[in-house]
Each structure stands twice: as structure tokens, then as C-alpha cells.
C-alpha angles and dihedrals in degrees: 000000000000120000124212119215120203112217115219116244091237145318119290090250091056092047091051090048091051091048092050090050091053091048092052091048092051091048093052091046091053091045093051090047092053095041096091091049092047090048091050092047090050092049096045101035117014101040094051090049092052092044092049091053089047092051091049089066092060137064087246107185115176093212097045123076090208116081107175122196110250102168114211095348093110090057092048090050090049095061091046092053116095094206092056093048091049090047091050092048094048093046091050092048091051095044097050094043091051089048093049094050104032101048100047094040091049090054092048092050092048091053093046094048093048089052090049105094099198130055096006093150092050092052091048092051094046094051094041095050095080091058095055094042113102112261098227100056090039091054091049089055091049090050089057092047091052096044111136095224108032104011124132092226094065090044090053097048090047088073088065093050094256116143121238116279130213092231096174100032101050106075094216093049089046089060089049089051091052090050092050093049094047093048090049090049097049100036096084095050093049090047093054091050090051090048090055089053093046092051089055094059111100116238089224089078092058093043091053090047091050090056088056090048097255109133138142114006093005092055091045093050098043100035112020099040097048094045091048095052095106089049091046091052091050093048092046093051093047092047094050093046091050092046096048089053094053112145116128093059091053095042094052107022099043098028091118091064100038088097095050117125109283093010090261096184094045118132133193099258092047091049090047095050093046093051092045103042104022102038094024092228095142094162091055092044090049089055088054090050091051091051090050090049092050092049093052091044092050093049091048093050092047092052093046090048093050091049091049092047092051092047092050093048092051091050089051092052094047 
């Protein structure tokens, strides 16, 4: 009786070597494929950031050929300048108010629309339209709505016995107007992102919770909110970044009060552009840009850290 012996394809060492070679080839292929994108990202994003930080260390005047190195003097001058401090305060007020109103309301709208059986697509489109509409014409329309003499807002509040307000002339009300416009503009985008996250939650979680008697708000708080934490962090970061970079709304909507004593409605981006392109102090404006970048970066890292900490603690308890 003849016996047949099956020869192995190769020794384990040879198979591992061949596998490592294939892995290296795939890695190089992916790297070469991503190289154009990485190069474009470096050119558009990283190089301007480095150059901005470099310029902030000099007395970089656009009309003067001499640009002496002054170290951190621009940053010291910033925090001694009243206009910058007012701009920083106003920007922070706008950003955090937009965050506090836009993110929770977007989540509430997403939940309500998903529970609405009919016309879901229509609701999604209606709420998303403000986000895709160009900011400048939208702001012009809002300026007409908030006009002190012929605006629809004063006409509307008159039904409740409230006297007409100078929405765009009173500096404090102008900030409120900017917050309202920015919330209205970002609400639809945040809502759509939350809806994507909600659609990814399995109904089995809610069915199991219903068996234990957890429905409605309890199910929302103990199932929906924890599962949506990564989405919530993303929406929060995007909202804060967008709000800290507010400019068009201020420039158009509150243009009538930009010349008020103390520049009460001034924001960081407006102050930065004015110093750079009106007064030609590019070094000083670059220092403002670096401060804005660091603020947004710090807020992003804090939110990511909090989300990671909560996720780790929940894993430890489970």
C-alpha cells in the first residue's frame, strides 16, 4: 500500500517573512496613495500655522521693510490692549451661548423628527437649509428682520405687548442677535449629525429597557445619551470652532455698532483682520491668530479628554 506524503509549503519562518514583506508593500502603497493628500494638507494647513507663529515673534509691519525680532512682546501687548480683551470676551460669550443652545436643541429636534412618522425628509430638509445657505445673503435678510423701524421681529413681539427694540443699535442686543443667527445657522447641521447617530442605535436596547420598565426620558438618558457621546463630542467641537471664528455675522449684522465707544460688539476675527489689513500690523494680528488657535485647540482637547474619561469609567464599571 503506497503512502502519500504532503510536503509543507514552507517553513514557518519563510511564511512569516513572506507575510511581513506583503505587509510592508501594503504600507508603502497606502503611504504613496496618501502622499498627495498629506502634501496638500501640509501646504494649506500646517505651513500657514507655522508661518503665523513665526510672524507673531516679529514687529511685522506690511509697509515697513524692517521687521525686527521682538520675541513675545506682541503677546504681552495683546493682553494689555482693551480692544483685544473686549474682543476675547465677546467671542467667548457668543461661542458658549451658541454651544449651549445649538447642541441640546439639535439633539431634541433629531429625536422628535425620528419619532415623527410622516414627512421626516421634509423636516430634515427644512432644518438643514439654513446651514447650506450662504452666510452673507442670509445675514442681510436677518438684518432686515431685526431692523428697529420696519423689522419683522419688533412686529412679532408687539403682539405680546413688548415695546420695539433697537436690535442692531444696542450693543448688548446686537450680541444677542448674532447668537440667534448663529444658532439658527448651525442647528440644522448639528441635527443631521445627531440623526445619523440615532439611526445607528439598535432598537434592541430600547426593547430590553422597556422590559425593565425604563421608557421615555429614562431610556433616553440611560441609553441614547451615553451611546451618542462620541457624536456629541464631535458636534460640540465643531460648534465651538465655528462660533469662535464668527466674523460675517458681526461685519454685516452689527456693522452699525462697530464704531460704538469701546467697540462693544467687536470679536477676535474682526479685530485680527482690522489690525492686519487696516493698520498693517501683521505681527500683532498673527499673535491674535495664534491665541485663537490655542483656545480652540485647548477646548477640543478638553472635550476629547472628558469623553475618553467617561468612556473608560463606564468600561470599568461594566
